[in-house]
ROSE-4610 file (N, C-alpha, C; in Angstrom, 1 decimal, always signed):
// ROSE-4610
residu = [M/M/M/P/P/P/P/P/P/A/A/A/E/E/E/F/F/F/S/S/S/P/P/P/L/L/L/P/P/P/A/A/A/L/L/L/T/T/T/R/R/R/A/A/A/E/E/E/C/C/C/E/E/E/F/F/F/I/I/I/D/D/D/R/R/R/Y/Y/Y/L/L/L/H/H/H/V/V/V/V/V/V/D/D/D/Q/Q/Q/V/V/V/G/G/G/R/R/R/I/I/I/N/N/N/P/P/P/A/A/A/R/R/R/G/G/G/D/D/D/D/D/D/T/T/T/Y/Y/Y/A/A/A/A/A/A/L/L/L/R/R/R/A/A/A/A/A/A/Q/Q/Q/A/A/A/L/L/L/A/A/A/S/S/S/H/H/H/A/A/A/A/A/A/A/A/A/L/L/L/R/R/R/D/D/D/A/A/A/L/L/L/A/A/A/V/V/V/M/M/M/H/H/H/R/R/R/R/R/R/G/G/G/E/E/E/T/T/T/H/H/H/I/I/I/H/H/H/T/T/T/A/A/A/T/T/T/L/L/L/T/T/T/R/R/R/A/A/A/L/L/L/R/R/R/V/V/V/L/L/L/D/D/D/G/G/G/E/E/E/R/R/R/R/R/R/A/A/A/A/A/A/R/R/R/V/V/V/T/T/T/L/L/L/P/P/P/P/P/P/G/G/G/P/P/P/P/P/P/S/S/S]
num = [1/1/1/2/2/2/3/3/3/4/4/4/5/5/5/6/6/6/7/7/7/8/8/8/9/9/9/10/10/10/11/11/11/12/12/12/13/13/13/14/14/14/15/15/15/16/16/16/17/17/17/18/18/18/19/19/19/20/20/20/21/21/21/22/22/22/23/23/23/24/24/24/25/25/25/26/26/26/27/27/27/28/28/28/29/29/29/30/30/30/31/31/31/32/32/32/33/33/33/34/34/34/35/35/35/36/36/36/37/37/37/38/38/38/39/39/39/40/40/40/41/41/41/42/42/42/43/43/43/44/44/44/45/45/45/46/46/46/47/47/47/48/48/48/49/49/49/50/50/50/51/51/51/52/52/52/53/53/53/54/54/54/55/55/55/56/56/56/57/57/57/58/58/58/59/59/59/60/60/60/61/61/61/62/62/62/63/63/63/64/64/64/65/65/65/66/66/66/67/67/67/68/68/68/69/69/69/70/70/70/71/71/71/72/72/72/73/73/73/74/74/74/75/75/75/76/76/76/77/77/77/78/78/78/79/79/79/80/80/80/81/81/81/82/82/82/83/83/83/84/84/84/85/85/85/86/86/86/87/87/87/88/88/88/89/89/89/90/90/90/91/91/91/92/92/92/93/93/93/94/94/94/95/95/95/96/96/96/97/97/97/98/98/98/99/99/99/100/100/100/101/101/101/102/102/102]
x = [+158.8/+157.7/+157.5/+156.1/+155.9/+156.1/+156.1/+156.8/+154.7/+154.9/+153.7/+153.0/+151.7/+151.3/+150.5/+150.6/+150.1/+148.5/+148.0/+146.7/+146.7/+145.8/+145.6/+145.6/+146.0/+145.4/+144.0/+143.1/+141.9/+142.4/+141.5/+141.8/+141.6/+142.9/+142.9/+143.0/+142.6/+143.1/+144.8/+145.1/+146.7/+146.3/+145.5/+145.5/+145.0/+144.3/+144.0/+145.2/+146.1/+147.0/+148.1/+148.3/+149.3/+148.8/+147.5/+146.8/+147.2/+146.9/+147.1/+148.6/+149.5/+151.0/+151.4/+150.8/+151.4/+150.5/+149.7/+148.8/+149.3/+150.0/+150.7/+152.1/+152.8/+153.9/+154.0/+152.5/+152.3/+152.0/+151.5/+151.2/+152.6/+153.2/+154.5/+155.2/+155.3/+155.7/+155.2/+153.9/+153.4/+153.9/+153.7/+154.1/+155.4/+156.5/+157.8/+157.7/+156.9/+156.8/+156.3/+155.5/+154.4/+155.4/+155.2/+156.1/+155.8/+154.4/+154.5/+154.9/+155.4/+156.2/+157.6/+158.2/+159.9/+160.2/+161.9/+162.7/+164.0/+163.5/+165.0/+164.2/+164.7/+164.2/+165.0/+166.1/+166.4/+165.7/+165.4/+164.8/+163.3/+162.6/+161.5/+161.4/+162.4/+162.7/+163.0/+163.5/+163.7/+162.3/+161.5/+160.3/+159.5/+159.5/+158.6/+159.2/+160.5/+160.9/+160.1/+160.3/+159.8/+158.2/+157.4/+156.3/+155.6/+156.3/+156.0/+155.7/+157.0/+157.3/+155.9/+155.9/+155.1/+153.6/+153.1/+151.7/+151.4/+152.5/+152.3/+152.0/+152.7/+152.8/+151.0/+150.8/+149.1/+148.3/+148.4/+147.6/+147.3/+148.9/+149.1/+148.1/+148.2/+147.4/+146.1/+145.6/+144.0/+143.6/+144.5/+144.1/+144.2/+145.0/+144.8/+143.5/+143.4/+142.0/+140.8/+141.0/+139.6/+139.6/+140.8/+140.6/+140.6/+140.8/+140.3/+139.0/+138.1/+136.8/+136.5/+137.4/+137.4/+136.9/+135.8/+135.3/+134.8/+134.6/+134.1/+135.3/+135.5/+136.8/+136.0/+136.1/+135.9/+136.1/+135.5/+136.0/+136.5/+135.4/+135.6/+136.9/+137.0/+138.1/+139.3/+139.5/+140.6/+140.9/+139.9/+140.3/+141.2/+140.5/+141.2/+142.4/+142.8/+144.1/+145.0/+144.7/+145.1/+145.6/+144.6/+145.0/+145.9/+145.9/+146.9/+148.2/+148.5/+149.9/+150.2/+149.4/+149.9/+149.7/+148.7/+147.9/+147.7/+147.0/+146.6/+147.7/+148.7/+150.2/+150.6/+150.7/+151.2/+150.7/+149.3/+148.7/+148.8/+148.8/+148.7/+150.0/+150.8/+152.2/+151.7/+150.6/+150.0/+149.2/+148.6/+148.1/+148.6/+148.1/+148.8/+149.0/+150.0/+149.9/+149.1/+148.8/+147.7/+148.2/+147.5/+147.9/+147.4/+148.0/+147.9/+146.2/+146.2/+144.9/+144.2/+143.1/+142.6/+142.2]
y = [-106.1/-105.6/-106.2/-106.7/-107.4/-106.4/-106.6/-105.7/-105.2/-104.0/-103.5/-104.3/-104.4/-105.0/-104.4/-105.1/-104.0/-104.5/-103.7/-103.9/-105.0/-106.1/-106.7/-106.2/-106.6/-106.1/-107.0/-106.4/-107.3/-108.3/-109.1/-110.2/-109.4/-109.5/-109.1/-110.1/-109.7/-110.9/-110.1/-111.0/-110.7/-109.4/-109.6/-108.2/-106.8/-107.0/-106.3/-105.5/-106.6/-106.0/-105.2/-105.7/-105.1/-103.5/-103.5/-102.2/-101.3/-101.7/-100.8/-100.6/-101.6/-101.3/-100.2/-100.4/-99.6/-98.1/-98.2/-96.7/-96.0/-96.8/-95.5/-95.6/-96.3/-95.8/-94.5/-94.3/-92.9/-91.9/-91.9/-91.0/-90.4/-91.7/-91.1/-90.4/-90.7/-89.9/-88.6/-88.4/-87.1/-86.5/-86.9/-86.4/-85.5/-86.4/-86.1/-84.7/-84.7/-83.7/-82.3/-82.3/-81.3/-79.8/-78.9/-78.0/-77.0/-77.3/-76.7/-77.6/-78.6/-79.3/-79.7/-79.5/-79.6/-78.5/-78.6/-77.5/-77.8/-78.8/-79.6/-79.8/-79.1/-79.4/-81.0/-80.9/-82.2/-83.7/-83.7/-84.4/-84.5/-83.3/-83.4/-83.8/-83.6/-84.2/-85.4/-86.2/-87.7/-88.4/-87.8/-88.3/-88.2/-87.0/-87.0/-87.8/-88.2/-89.1/-90.6/-90.9/-92.2/-92.3/-91.2/-91.2/-91.7/-91.7/-92.4/-93.9/-94.5/-95.8/-96.4/-95.4/-96.1/-96.0/-95.0/-95.0/-96.0/-96.3/-97.3/-98.7/-98.8/-100.3/-100.3/-98.9/-98.8/-99.3/-98.8/-99.1/-100.6/-101.2/-102.7/-103.4/-103.3/-103.8/-103.6/-102.6/-102.3/-102.9/-103.2/-103.8/-105.3/-106.1/-107.5/-107.9/-106.8/-106.7/-107.1/-106.0/-106.2/-107.3/-107.9/-109.2/-110.3/-110.2/-111.3/-111.2/-110.2/-110.2/-109.1/-108.8/-107.9/-106.8/-106.6/-105.0/-104.1/-104.6/-103.7/-103.2/-102.3/-101.9/-101.6/-102.5/-102.8/-101.7/-100.4/-99.5/-99.5/-100.0/-100.2/-100.9/-102.3/-103.1/-102.6/-102.0/-101.1/-100.2/-99.1/-98.1/-98.6/-99.3/-100.4/-100.5/-101.3/-101.7/-100.4/-99.4/-98.0/-97.5/-97.7/-97.0/-97.6/-99.2/-99.8/-99.7/-99.3/-99.3/-97.9/-96.9/-95.5/-94.6/-94.9/-94.4/-92.7/-92.6/-91.0/-90.3/-90.7/-89.8/-89.6/-90.8/-90.6/-89.6/-89.8/-88.9/-87.6/-87.3/-86.0/-85.3/-85.6/-85.2/-84.4/-84.8/-84.5/-83.3/-82.9/-81.7/-80.5/-79.4/-78.0/-78.4/-77.4/-77.7/-76.6/-76.7/-75.4/-74.2/-73.2/-71.9/-71.2/-70.1/-69.0/-68.6/-68.7/-68.3/-67.1/-66.7/-65.6/-64.6]
z = [-46.6/-47.2/-48.5/-48.7/-50.1/-51.2/-52.5/-53.4/-53.9/-54.6/-55.0/-56.0/-56.0/-56.7/-58.1/-59.0/-60.2/-60.4/-61.2/-61.3/-62.6/-62.7/-63.8/-65.0/-66.2/-67.4/-67.7/-68.3/-68.5/-69.8/-69.8/-71.1/-72.3/-73.1/-74.4/-75.5/-76.6/-77.8/-78.1/-78.9/-79.2/-80.0/-80.9/-81.7/-81.1/-79.8/-79.0/-78.2/-77.9/-77.4/-78.2/-79.3/-80.4/-80.5/-80.5/-80.8/-79.7/-78.2/-77.3/-77.5/-77.5/-77.2/-78.4/-79.8/-80.9/-80.7/-80.1/-80.0/-78.8/-77.8/-76.6/-77.2/-78.4/-78.8/-79.7/-80.4/-81.0/-80.0/-79.1/-78.0/-77.5/-77.1/-76.5/-77.4/-79.0/-79.7/-80.0/-80.2/-80.2/-79.1/-77.8/-76.2/-76.6/-77.1/-77.2/-78.2/-79.5/-80.2/-79.5/-78.8/-78.3/-77.8/-78.8/-78.5/-77.2/-76.5/-75.5/-74.1/-74.4/-73.4/-73.6/-74.6/-75.0/-75.0/-75.4/-75.5/-76.2/-76.8/-77.5/-79.0/-80.2/-81.6/-81.8/-81.8/-82.0/-81.6/-80.3/-79.7/-80.3/-80.8/-81.5/-82.7/-83.6/-84.8/-84.9/-83.7/-83.6/-83.5/-82.6/-82.1/-83.6/-84.4/-85.7/-86.7/-86.7/-87.5/-87.3/-86.0/-85.2/-85.4/-85.4/-85.3/-86.5/-87.8/-88.9/-88.7/-88.1/-88.3/-87.2/-86.1/-85.1/-85.6/-86.4/-86.8/-88.1/-88.8/-89.5/-88.9/-87.8/-87.0/-86.4/-86.0/-85.5/-86.5/-87.7/-88.7/-89.0/-89.0/-89.2/-88.4/-86.9/-85.8/-86.0/-86.4/-86.7/-87.9/-88.8/-90.2/-89.9/-89.0/-88.4/-87.8/-86.9/-86.2/-87.0/-88.1/-88.8/-89.6/-90.0/-91.1/-90.2/-88.9/-88.1/-87.7/-88.3/-87.8/-86.4/-85.6/-84.7/-85.1/-85.3/-85.9/-85.1/-83.9/-82.6/-81.6/-81.2/-80.5/-78.9/-77.9/-76.6/-75.8/-75.7/-75.4/-73.7/-73.1/-71.5/-71.2/-72.0/-71.6/-72.2/-73.3/-73.9/-72.9/-72.1/-71.7/-70.1/-69.7/-68.3/-68.7/-69.7/-70.1/-70.3/-70.8/-71.0/-69.4/-68.6/-67.3/-66.6/-66.6/-66.1/-66.8/-68.1/-68.7/-68.8/-67.6/-67.3/-68.6/-69.3/-70.4/-70.2/-69.1/-68.7/-68.5/-68.0/-67.7/-69.0/-69.7/-71.2/-72.3/-72.1/-73.2/-72.4/-71.1/-70.7/-71.7/-71.8/-72.3/-74.2/-74.5/-75.5/-75.4/-74.3/-74.1/-73.9/-73.7/-73.4/-71.5/-71.2/-69.9/-69.3/-68.1/-67.6/-67.8/-68.0/-68.5/-66.8/-67.0/-65.4/-65.4/-64.0/-63.8/-64.3/-65.0/-65.4/-64.3]
Protein backbone atom coordinates (compact mmCIF):
# COMPACT_ATOMS: atom_id res chain seq x y z
CA UNK A 1 0.00 0.00 0.00
CA UNK A 2 1.54 3.38 -0.98
CA UNK A 3 2.10 5.95 1.77
CA UNK A 4 -0.60 8.57 2.32
CA UNK A 5 0.05 11.72 0.34
CA UNK A 6 0.23 15.02 2.16
CA UNK A 7 -1.45 18.06 0.71
CA UNK A 8 1.25 20.27 -0.72
CA UNK A 9 1.96 23.52 1.01
CA UNK A 10 1.19 26.56 -1.10
CA UNK A 11 4.14 28.60 -2.34
CA UNK A 12 5.23 30.88 0.50
CA UNK A 13 8.10 33.27 0.98
CA UNK A 14 10.63 32.30 3.63
CA UNK A 15 9.22 35.07 5.85
CA UNK A 16 5.66 33.77 5.41
CA UNK A 17 6.84 30.28 6.37
CA UNK A 18 8.45 31.67 9.49
CA UNK A 19 5.28 33.65 10.28
CA UNK A 20 3.06 30.55 10.00
CA UNK A 21 5.49 28.41 11.98
CA UNK A 22 5.80 30.94 14.80
CA UNK A 23 2.05 31.55 14.84
CA UNK A 24 1.38 27.84 15.30
CA UNK A 25 3.92 27.69 18.14
CA UNK A 26 1.98 30.46 19.91
CA UNK A 27 -1.34 28.69 19.29
CA UNK A 28 0.07 25.45 20.69
CA UNK A 29 1.24 27.16 23.87
CA UNK A 30 -2.07 28.98 24.39
CA UNK A 31 -3.87 25.67 23.89
CA UNK A 32 -1.72 24.11 26.63
CA UNK A 33 -2.56 26.99 28.97
CA UNK A 34 -6.33 26.85 28.32
CA UNK A 35 -7.93 26.10 31.72
CA UNK A 36 -10.94 24.49 30.01
CA UNK A 37 -8.71 21.86 28.39
CA UNK A 38 -5.94 21.08 30.88
CA UNK A 39 -5.72 19.67 34.37
CA UNK A 40 -2.08 20.22 35.34
CA UNK A 41 -0.90 23.58 36.68
CA UNK A 42 2.76 22.75 36.10
CA UNK A 43 2.16 22.02 32.41
CA UNK A 44 0.19 25.27 32.08
CA UNK A 45 2.98 27.16 33.86
CA UNK A 46 5.61 25.74 31.51
CA UNK A 47 3.48 26.64 28.50
CA UNK A 48 2.96 30.18 29.81
CA UNK A 49 6.70 30.58 30.26
CA UNK A 50 7.35 29.35 26.72
CA UNK A 51 4.62 31.58 25.32
CA UNK A 52 6.66 34.73 25.91
CA UNK A 53 9.57 33.55 23.78
CA UNK A 54 7.28 32.18 21.06
CA UNK A 55 5.35 35.48 20.94
CA UNK A 56 8.64 37.39 20.57
CA UNK A 57 9.66 35.09 17.71
CA UNK A 58 6.28 35.69 16.05
CA UNK A 59 6.77 39.44 16.42
CA UNK A 60 10.23 39.15 14.88
CA UNK A 61 8.91 37.13 11.93
CA UNK A 62 6.30 39.79 11.22
CA UNK A 63 8.93 42.53 11.54
CA UNK A 64 11.09 40.77 8.94
CA UNK A 65 8.11 40.56 6.58
CA UNK A 66 7.39 44.25 7.04
CA UNK A 67 11.03 45.27 6.51
CA UNK A 68 11.19 43.21 3.31
CA UNK A 69 8.17 45.07 1.95
CA UNK A 70 5.73 42.22 2.52
CA UNK A 71 3.05 44.55 3.83
CA UNK A 72 0.05 42.46 2.76
CA UNK A 73 -0.96 39.21 4.45
CA UNK A 74 -2.23 36.85 1.76
CA UNK A 75 -5.08 35.42 3.79
CA UNK A 76 -6.26 32.71 1.40
CA UNK A 77 -2.74 31.33 0.84
CA UNK A 78 -1.79 31.42 4.52
CA UNK A 79 -5.12 29.81 5.47
CA UNK A 80 -4.33 26.92 3.10
CA UNK A 81 -0.92 26.56 4.71
CA UNK A 82 -2.48 26.52 8.18
CA UNK A 83 -4.91 23.80 7.13
CA UNK A 84 -2.11 21.65 5.67
CA UNK A 85 -0.19 22.06 8.94
CA UNK A 86 -3.17 20.93 11.06
CA UNK A 87 -3.92 24.47 12.21
CA UNK A 88 -7.63 23.83 12.69
CA UNK A 89 -7.07 21.07 15.23
CA UNK A 90 -4.32 23.00 16.95
CA UNK A 91 -6.40 26.19 17.17
CA UNK A 92 -9.41 24.25 18.48
CA UNK A 93 -7.49 23.63 21.71
CA UNK A 94 -7.65 27.38 22.39
CA UNK A 95 -11.48 27.43 22.43
CA UNK A 96 -13.93 26.17 25.03
CA UNK A 97 -15.12 22.60 24.61
CA UNK A 98 -18.77 22.19 23.64
CA UNK A 99 -21.11 22.70 26.57
CA UNK A 100 -24.00 20.54 27.62
CA UNK A 101 -27.14 20.88 25.49
CA UNK A 102 -29.59 23.47 26.84
